[in-house]
C-alpha positions in Angstrom: 11.7 8.4 -18.3 9.1 10.3 -20.2 11.9 11.2 -22.6 12.8 7.8 -23.2 9.1 6.3 -23.5 9.0 9.0 -26.3 12.1 8.1 -28.0 11.0 4.4 -28.1 7.6 5.3 -29.1 5.8 3.8 -26.3 2.3 5.2 -26.0 1.3 5.9 -22.6 -0.9 7.8 -20.3 -0.3 9.5 -16.8 -2.0 8.4 -13.8 -1.9 8.3 -9.9 -0.9 11.3 -7.7 0.9 13.3 -10.3 -2.4 13.8 -12.4 -4.2 14.5 -9.1 -1.9 17.3 -8.4 -2.4 18.7 -11.8 -5.9 18.9 -11.1 -5.5 21.0 -8.1 -5.1 18.2 -5.3 -3.1 19.5 -2.2 -0.3 17.0 -2.5 3.2 16.7 -3.7 3.8 13.5 -5.9 7.2 11.7 -5.4 7.0 9.4 -8.4 5.5 9.3 -11.9 2.8 6.7 -12.7 2.4 5.8 -16.1 0.2 3.2 -17.9 1.2 1.8 -21.5 -1.1 1.0 -24.0 -1.9 -2.6 -23.7 -1.1 -3.7 -27.5 1.7 -6.2 -27.8 3.9 -3.8 -29.7 3.9 -1.1 -27.1 4.6 -3.7 -24.4 7.3 -5.1 -26.2 8.9 -1.5 -26.7 8.3 -0.8 -22.9 9.9 -4.1 -22.0 13.0 -3.1 -24.3 13.4 0.1 -22.4 13.1 -1.6 -18.9 15.6 -4.1 -20.0 18.0 -1.3 -21.2 17.7 0.5 -17.8 18.3 -2.9 -15.7 14.9 -2.2 -14.1 13.6 -4.4 -11.4 10.2 -4.8 -9.8 9.7 -2.8 -6.8 8.7 -4.9 -3.6 4.8 -4.7 -2.8 4.2 -3.4 1.0 1.1 -4.4 2.8 -0.2 -1.7 5.0 
């Protein structure tokens, strides 16, 4: 995913548990959370990538 984001020139930052683990939190992430730049061009490039991957939204689970 990171390679594809780069290939499509989507600007993004990493967030979530992966970042916490990088900074020393005692956990093992099982996903990669990325936040795209909010400008229209980046969001269009991201939408193109998601479309090419046939991505579908994950269902929200309430706890």
